[in-house]
N, C-alpha and C positions, 0 to 999 in steps of 0.2 A: 513355600511358604514353610519349612521343618526347620533350614538353616539360621534365616530371621527370627523362630520361636527359640532356636536353641540360646541364644545368649539369654533368655529368663531364666533358663534353667542352670546357671552357672550355682556353685554352691554362696550361699550367703555367708558372710560374715561379720557382720553387725554384732550378735550376741556375744561372738566371741572375743571381736574388738571390743566391747564396754566392759566382757570381765578382766582382759590386760591390761588394758587405759592406754593401751601406746600401739600405732601402728606399727612403726620400726622398730627391730631389736638393735641394742648397741652395745658392745665392749666399753668399757672406759677403761682411762689410766690405769686406775685403782685396783685392776682386776673384776670389779663388778660388771656384772652382766644384767641389762634390761631387757628383758623377753614380752618382745612384740609382736602381733599378730603374724608379720613375718621376721624370718631370722634371718641374721647374719648373713649367711649362707645361702641364702635366698636370694638376698639383695645383691648380693657379691655376685650371684649369676645372674641376675637382669642387668646389670651393668654389664657384664663380660660381655653380654651379646651387640655390645657397641665395639668392642674392642678400644676403647678410648686409653691414650698412653697413660702409663702411672708416674711422669714427668709432665707437670702441667705449667711451669713456673713458665712466668710471664703472659699467664694466659687470662682473660675474665670470662667465669662460668656463672650462669643465669637458670636457677632452679626453681621454676615457675611450681607451682601446686606445692609446695616444700613438707607440707605435712608436718612431723615431727624432724625432718632436716639429716636425716642418716647421709642421702647425696649430697645436700650442701656439705656434710661435712667430708665426708670422703673427698669431694673434687679439690677441698682445702687441703688435705693430708696428703694429696698427689700435687701441691704448690700454687694452687688459682686462688685467685682476688675472685671469691663467691658473693653474688647477691641469691639471698635466699625470699621467693615472695609466696604470699596468699592471705586469702580473703578474709583467714583468721590467725590471729596471733595466738597459738595452743602454748599453754602453759610449759607441754612436754617438751616443743622446739628450745625454749629457755630455758628449761633444766639441762638437756644434754646439750646445749651451747656453752653453760656454764661450766656443769663435769667435766669438758673437754676441752675448755682455758678458748674456745674458739673463739675469730674475731669476723663471722660471717656476719655480714650486714643483713637485717632483716626489711622488708619492704610490706606492710600493710597494702594488697591491691588487688583486684582482680586482672585477667591478664588485660582485656581491653583498654585498661589504663597505663599500662606500661609502655611506654614511648620512648623512643631516643633521647629526645629533648627532658627527660625525665630523670631515666636510669643509664642512659648510654649507650654502647653497644658493646655485644660481645662475641667473644671467640665461638664460646660453645653456649647452646640454650637446652638444657634438658624439661622437658613437656612429655612428665611420664604419668599417665592413667589419669590425665586432664581431659580429654576432648568429649569425651561424651557426657561431662557434666555440666556443659556451658552451652546455652540458649543457640550463640552464632557459630557453631564452628569453623565455618571458613574464614570469618574475621576475625577470629583466635587464632589462627593458623598464616593469616597476615600479620598479625602483630607481631608473632614469633618470627616470622621471618623477614619482617624490620630490623626489628631488635640481634638478629643474627650476621655475623659477617664470616665465618668457615662453618660450623655443623652442627643443628638441629636434631636433637636425639627424640623421637616419637613413638611413647609407647601406647597403644588403645587397645581399650574391647573392641572385637570386632563379632560380625554374626555369621564368617565362615572358619574356614580352615585354612584360607589361601591355598590351595590346589589347583585352584583356575583361574590363575592369574587374567586369561581374558574373559572374564565373568562381565556382565554390566554393572555399572556405579549401582549398587542400591542402599538406602537410609532407608533406617526403621526409627521412627518418630514416637517417643513415649509421653504420652499428654498428662500423665500424673505420674502415678507408682507400678506403673506394668513391670520394670525391672528390677528384681530384689527387693520391693516397697519402699524404695528410694526416691522422693520425689526429685533430687537434682540428678537423675538420670536422663538422662532425656533422649541419646542416640544412640542405636544403633548400625552403625556404617559397616557392610562388607569390608573385605582387602581394596577392591579393585575402587571401590569410593575412596576410601583414605588415602590409596595414594593420587588418584585426582585430584584430589582436596587439595594437595601438598602441595602437587605442580600447580595448581589455581593458583594459589596462596603466592607463589614467588619464586619458588626452590630453581636451582637450577638442575640438578639430580636429584631421585628419589628412588631408595633402592628399599625394598621389604628384606627383611633379613630373616625371619623365619614367623611363623604365628605357635606361640608356645600354649602351654597347657592353660584352659581356661578360655582360651581364644583371644589371647593377649599379641597385640601382632607388635613388631618390632621395624622402625623403621629412622632410616637414618638420612637425613634431608643435607644435600652442602648447595651453597651460596655460589660457588665457583665451579668452572666447566676443568673437565679435564687438560691437561697439557699438550697444546697440539702436536703434530710429529715434528722432528728432528728437521727431515727433508718434505716437506709439504709437496705430492704431486700437481696440486690446483695451486695457482695464482691467488692472494686476498682479494675478497668480493670486493668491489667497486659501489658505496652508497651513493644512490641518487637522489634520494628524497627522503625525508622524516616527517611526518605528520601527525595528529590526530586522527586516528580511526573515526572518532565519531565526527567530527566537522570539517576534515582535513586541512587543518592548519598545523604549522608546526609549535604550540602554545596550548598548555594544559593545566588543568586548573585541579588545584590539590585538593579540594572538598567535594571533587568527583573522582568517582571510579573511572580510570581513565586510560586506553590502551591506544599503542605504538605502532604505527604503521611505519617498519622500515622497508624500502625499494631498494633494491641491489643488484647488481651483475655481477654471476657466478659462470666461470667454466667449468664447472662438477657437474654434470649430468644429474637429473634424476634427485633433486632434492627434495627433503622428507620434514617432518617436524623432527626427527631424530637425528640428521644428520645437517643441521642448521643451528648456530648457538649465537642467540644474541647478548650481549653485553653491555649491560649498563652501569656506568661508573664502576668498574671493576669489578661488580656482579653477575654473575648468569644467570639470565631469568628464561624458563621455559618457553617455548614458541606454543601458540596458540592455536593459530593457522598459518600455512605457507600456501603460496600459491604460483601458479608460473605464468607470466604476463605474457611474456614475446621472448625470443630468440633466447638469451642470457641472460635475460629479466627474470627478478622476482621480488615476490613479497610477503614477509614476514609481520606478524601481529604479536604483541607479547604486551602483557601488563606494567605499567611505569608505576613503581610506589614513589609516594611523593616524601618529598626529605626537609626537614622543616630547616629553613633558613639558606637553601638553595635554589637559586631560581635558573641558575644556566646549568644544564644538565650533558649528558653525552652518550651517545650508545656506541657500538660499534658490531661487527659481526663477522663471524669464520663460521667454517662448515666444519666436521668433521675430518677433512682431508685437506686442509688450507692454514697460512694464520689469518690471523686479524685485518679487519679492513683501517682502513686512517678512522678516525673519529668523529662520527657527526654531531650537531650542537640541538640542544631543543632547549625550549624556555619553560618553565613552570610560576604561575601565577607573576608573570611578567607585568606593569602598569599596561592597562588595556589600549590608549593610547599614546606609550610611551616616543611609537616610531612616527606617527603623523605629527603629535604635539611639540615636539623636540628635536627631530632630527635636522642638524642644516648642514652636514657634512659630503665633501666632495663626490658623487657619485658619476662612473663614467660608464657606457658601452662598450666592448670590446670586442663585443661581435654578434652577427644576426644570420639564424640561418632558415632554412626548411626544416622543419622537425624529422622527416620523413628521409628526405635526400640527405641531409646536412650542408646543401652547396651553399656557401658564403651569401651572404645577401640579396639571396634569391630563394623566391616562394612558389610553388605551383599551384596554380588552381584548382581546386576538388571538389566535392558535396562539401567535406569539413576541411576548410585549409589551416595547419598549425605551424604556430613560427615561436622561435626558441632564442631567448635573447641572453646572454651573458653579460652580468657588470659587476665593477667594482667597485666597492667602498657604501654596500648597503648594512645598517646597523645589524647586529647580533637579534635582534628582536624582533626583526622584519618581517611580517608574512603577508600570503599569495593578496589578503583583505588590505595591507595597509600600504600597499606598492601596484599605482597605478602605471600604464602601459598606451600610451596613444599611436595611433597609425593615421597620416594622414587627417589627425584632429579628430579623428574617431577612437572611444575607449574602445582596446581591445581585452575580452575576457581574460583574467590571469587564471590558469588552470594550475599551476605547479610553481612552488618556488623552494630550488634544491638550497640543502647546507652549503658554506665554505666549501669550495677543491681545490686539491693540493696548491691551484695557480691563484688563490683566495677570490675565487669568482664565485659567484650564482647563477643559477641558472633558472629564468624565467620562462616558462614555455606559455602561450597566447593563441588564442583562437582570434583568427584574422575575421574584419570586422564583414559579414554578407555584402554589404554595399560596395565594395571594394572590390572594380574589375582589374585586369591589365595595366600596367604604370610602374611610376616610379615613386614611392612614398618615405616620408620619414619617419621614422620609429625614436619617441621618447622615452623613458621611465623618468616618475615622479615618485619621490618618498620625503612624506614630511615637506618641508619648505623647499626641498632639492629638486634637482631636475638635470638630467643628462643633455649631453651635445646630441642634436638630431643624427641617426644616422643612417644610411639611405638602405631601402630594400626593393629591390623592383619585383614584382609582381608579375607573373607569367602564364599563360592560357598554356593548357596540356599539350603534348606533342599530339597528332594523330598520328 
């Protein structure tokens, strides 16, 4: 508990801040210097931890929790278009903006209300000294991630010195004013917990730059994976399925905290969370779990971030030693009954096979027999609950519906009805008001 309590012993700056009236210091164009609680040298040193380029022309930057605005104005000085946000519009910010002749746009808002449909997207998001002030830190980091297209710079109070990277993630909660006598200091995260929160929020890579004086951790979070090797030793993975981890459907609800399961094949052995790299709509997402299914088959689960106004989404996967797979599609907030209610396009069976032996038009009876059907023409928003497969006038339970493969086919896996013995039976697929022509399947008893 010693490390947890150490955060409470950080020197309090409230009295000195009240005396100076400014949190940030400023060097003004007319030569005047505003002396705040943090000197200009200290502010520059804080920013230097993140190695931000001097030239930010063409970039958009968001400064969340801007206070007096030194970081906002510094990003503008480097050429960026800047939006500053805080829950209070401070007179000090307005005074500094006027004195500097700044065009930084100010948004009065808490972090939870900052969404892409309201203020757009940003190449760089600054989230410095804010996290422990919010009641819902993981939700706040998810908002930061959703706004970021390249880098998010996170600085936060931590309860340890970061010297034990494998330490269990721990978080201390301050119910009232235990930390520095302020009721708006809610949490003390240790460094492992801070990094885990950033990964869970959806960032592809999360790197601790260090823990500075007074236990301030600096973390850089990136939305994109590093470039793949120029000559990958392994072939790209092949995605065989994309479903909602909650219900097994390739359909997602933006109102729910959804996770996506991607099934894929890869010839790279011994895959782990650190060697599998999912990418959703061009942005990397850190794997929550990775599991070996069978043979070359794997399953990776990752968080899906809801994007306003976009129902058609894609995901692809690569490994540390391969290029990306072909993208697979999934739907967010698609109309519930769209496939059944309105679809009437032509669909056609292009193949039927035993799911274990892959023998065409043949299935071997076993304790449970599984059949794969390949179909062309199914709609993008078709799901396994909206597609019916009948074998010999019996409904076969649909277990899996794949995304489109390179041949523009979708694979449907079903369980053969138990009532069927050896014989030859028609297979028909239904979707909406459409049905395929029957394809014959021969069911055989196992060989002795």
